[in-house]
C-alpha positions in Angstrom: 130.8 222.3 16.5 132.7 225.4 17.6 132.9 228.8 15.9 134.4 231.8 16.7 132.0 234.8 15.5 133.7 237.9 14.8 131.6 241.2 13.4 133.5 242.6 10.7 133.7 245.9 8.9 135.4 243.6 6.0 137.4 240.5 5.9 139.4 238.8 2.9 141.1 235.2 3.0 144.2 234.4 0.9 145.7 231.3 -0.3 149.2 231.5 -2.1 148.5 235.3 -2.4 145.2 235.0 -4.3 142.1 236.1 -2.5 139.6 233.1 -2.5 136.8 235.0 -0.5 136.1 238.4 0.9 133.3 240.1 2.4 132.3 243.4 3.8 130.4 244.4 6.7 129.1 241.0 8.6 130.4 238.0 10.2 133.3 236.0 9.6 132.8 232.6 11.1 135.7 230.1 12.1 134.4 226.7 12.2 135.7 223.8 14.0 134.1 220.2 13.5 134.9 217.6 16.5 134.3 214.2 16.4 131.0 213.5 17.9 129.5 216.1 15.7 126.3 215.4 14.0 123.4 217.1 11.8 122.0 218.5 15.1 124.9 220.4 15.9 125.2 222.1 12.7 121.4 222.8 12.5 121.7 224.6 16.1 124.6 226.9 15.0 123.1 227.7 11.9 119.8 228.8 13.6 121.8 230.2 16.5 124.3 232.3 14.1 121.8 233.6 11.6 119.6 234.9 14.5 122.3 236.2 16.7 121.1 239.8 17.7 124.4 241.7 17.5 124.2 244.5 15.1 122.9 247.8 16.1 119.5 249.2 15.4 118.5 253.0 15.4 119.2 253.1 19.2 122.6 251.5 19.0 121.7 248.6 20.7 122.5 244.8 19.4 119.4 244.2 18.7 119.9 243.0 14.7 120.6 239.9 13.3 122.0 238.6 9.7 118.6 237.5 8.9 117.2 241.6 9.8 120.1 243.1 8.1 121.0 241.0 5.0 124.9 241.9 5.6 127.6 239.2 4.5 128.7 236.2 6.0 132.4 234.4 5.5 132.9 230.9 6.6 136.3 229.5 7.2 137.6 225.9 8.5 139.8 225.9 11.6 140.1 222.6 13.8 142.6 224.4 16.0 139.1 225.4 17.8 139.5 222.0 18.9 143.1 222.4 20.5 143.4 220.7 23.7 146.3 222.7 25.9 145.4 221.3 29.4 149.0 219.2 29.4 152.1 220.5 28.4 153.0 223.4 26.1 152.0 221.5 22.6 148.3 221.5 21.7 146.7 218.0 20.9 144.1 218.2 18.3 142.7 214.3 19.2 138.8 216.1 19.8 138.8 217.3 16.3 137.3 215.3 13.7 139.6 213.5 11.1 139.7 215.4 7.7 137.3 213.7 5.5 134.1 214.1 8.0 135.5 217.9 9.1 135.7 218.6 5.0 131.9 217.0 4.7 130.4 218.9 7.9 132.4 222.5 6.7 130.9 221.7 3.5 127.1 221.1 4.7 127.5 223.8 6.9 128.2 226.5 4.4 125.4 225.1 2.5 122.5 225.4 5.2 124.3 229.0 5.9 123.5 230.0 2.2 119.9 228.3 2.6 118.9 230.3 5.7 120.6 233.5 4.5 119.2 233.3 0.7 122.7 234.0 -0.6 126.4 232.6 -1.5 128.7 232.4 1.3 132.3 233.0 0.6 134.8 230.8 2.2 138.3 229.8 2.6 139.7 226.4 1.0 139.7 223.8 3.8 143.2 222.4 4.8 144.7 224.9 3.2 147.3 227.1 4.8 145.3 230.8 4.7 146.1 234.1 5.7 143.2 236.0 6.9 142.9 239.9 7.2 139.9 241.5 9.0 138.6 244.7 10.5 137.0 243.5 13.8 133.8 245.9 14.4 133.7 247.1 17.6 135.1 244.5 18.6 132.6 241.9 18.8 133.7 238.4 19.0 131.4 235.8 20.1 132.7 232.1 20.8 129.6 229.1 20.6 129.8 225.5 21.1 127.0 223.2 19.9 127.5 221.0 22.9 
């Protein structure tokens, strides 16, 4: 599994001109699921993301996590994180999981994040054409791969 974590002041996901998810301060997480990803990959990322210390403390040092701050988190599925651009100019997505597996793992990932944080997690809509607006805070953008 691959994630792009963006620390945001706010983020909003729109589908067909309707807001389907939005948050204020916290993380916007773009999640990609690969063919060989498992529950272990998911557990690793949930643990890493919820404990990742990239929020400032009183001394302006990145020393606080989502668990420490109780800030918001939104998860959006994004298979293009598995784009392979090594050959030619058109990306190949052969390493991305098939839609059924990807959706199942995406939904389980969101549920595990909700359990870890003790709150509801807004999302995008799997497979939909989405528009995402965000104000990146910092900017802070982190890429994690469970492998």
